[in-house]
C-alpha positions, -999 to 999 in steps of 0.1 A, spaced: 711 -636 117 734 -608 107 737 -577 128 711 -551 118 687 -577 103 655 -589 119 624 -572 132 641 -550 158 670 -537 138 653 -537 104 667 -551 72 698 -537 55 677 -524 26 655 -505 51 686 -490 68 700 -480 34 666 -464 25 666 -444 57 701 -432 50 693 -422 14 661 -405 25 682 -383 49 707 -377 21 680 -366 -3 666 -342 24 700 -327 31 708 -324 -6 675 -305 -11 685 -282 18 720 -278 3 706 -267 -31 682 -243 -13 712 -226 5 731 -225 -28 702 -208 -46 699 -183 -17 736 -175 -19 733 -168 -56 703 -145 -49 724 -126 -24 752 -121 -50 726 -108 -75 713 -85 -48 748 -72 -42 753 -64 -79 720 -45 -78 731 -25 -48 766 -18 -62 753 -7 -95 726 13 -78 752 34 -61 765 45 -94 730 49 -109 722 71 -79 748 96 -91 729 100 -124 707 123 -103 737 142 -90 729 174 -111 695 178 -93 707 165 -60 738 188 -59 720 218 -73 714 249 -52 676 242 -52 680 206 -42 663 195 -10 690 170 -2 722 187 12 755 173 -3 767 164 32 737 141 36 746 124 3 781 120 15 768 104 47 747 80 26 778 68 7 800 67 38 777 49 62 744 37 46 755 21 14 785 2 30 762 -10 58 736 -23 33 764 -41 14 777 -56 46 743 -68 56 740 -86 23 774 -100 28 764 -113 63 733 -130 48 755 -146 20 780 -157 46 752 -174 66 742 -193 35 779 -203 29 783 -216 65 752 -237 61 764 -250 28 797 -261 43 779 -276 74 755 -297 53 782 -308 28 805 -317 57 778 -339 73 771 -356 40 808 -364 36 816 -373 72 782 -386 83 760 -399 55 788 -415 35 803 -436 64 769 -448 74 762 -459 38 796 -476 35 789 -495 67 754 -505 56 764 -516 21 798 -530 30 814 -512 0 828 -479 -11 828 -461 -44 801 -433 -41 799 -397 -29 835 -392 -40 832 -356 -52 853 -343 -23 881 -366 -30 880 -359 -67 879 -321 -61 909 -324 -37 930 -345 -60 920 -331 -94 949 -317 -115 927 -299 -140 928 -267 -119 955 -257 -95 944 -254 -58 955 -218 -58 933 -209 -87 903 -228 -73 908 -209 -40 910 -176 -57 878 -183 -77 860 -192 -44 873 -161 -26 864 -138 -55 828 -137 -44 839 -121 -11 862 -97 -30 831 -84 -48 816 -74 -14 848 -57 -4 849 -39 -38 814 -26 -33 823 -11 1 854 5 -14 833 19 -42 809 35 -17 838 53 -1 852 65 -34 818 78 -45 816 97 -12 849 114 -21 836 121 -56 805 138 -42 824 159 -17 849 170 -44 822 179 -70 799 195 -45 827 217 -32 815 212 4 828 238 28 839 231 54 851 197 43 836 169 65 869 156 76 856 138 107 828 123 87 853 107 63 875 95 91 845 78 107 834 64 74 869 51 67 870 33 101 836 17 95 845 6 60 878 -8 73 860 -29 99 837 -42 72 866 -50 49 885 -69 75 855 -90 84 849 -97 47 885 -108 41 888 -129 72 854 -146 67 863 -153 31 895 -170 41 879 -190 69 847 -200 52 857 -210 17 843 -239 -2 873 -246 -23 892 -265 5 865 -291 6 850 -311 34 880 -335 34 902 -308 50 876 -285 66 877 -288 104 856 -263 123 867 -251 157 
């Protein structure tokens, strides 16, 4: 009797069925996280465009009869909008980490089990294909993957630029210098986290080379 056969160990087909059932569950989870990541990107677009749309009310907001002081509007663009964008980024990053973790387990966990059970290779070769494909250069693929994080960084920079625009057009006196210094420091922290996270948690490298600490 071959190892793994019999009543105690189960037949080979039973083992393969269990492995494939786990794969199907992980694949469904993977698709869920991908869908959630895309929703976060759409939410970011809404938030970034909303910043600009908010300025369409600038005439009433910055008027003398407006109930909202210009300094409050500047504070919104320096602290509130960048923080909202960063929180969306953090949620998208969480989805990305989960995507990488699940894909890594499929490649390094499910595939070896299936090879051992079937005694042959030749499936789940997407990671090898992606790593060896010559249709796109690795640098271009990495840039395309990192571009989604650049969008978050761009939204944060846009917030700061809009704060400057409001301060300039509202002719605020005295100029809120310390507020802008604090806003610049906060935005810089957000930008550094975005860049470092994008470089660390990118999907272009693939699970064949990804090695978490």
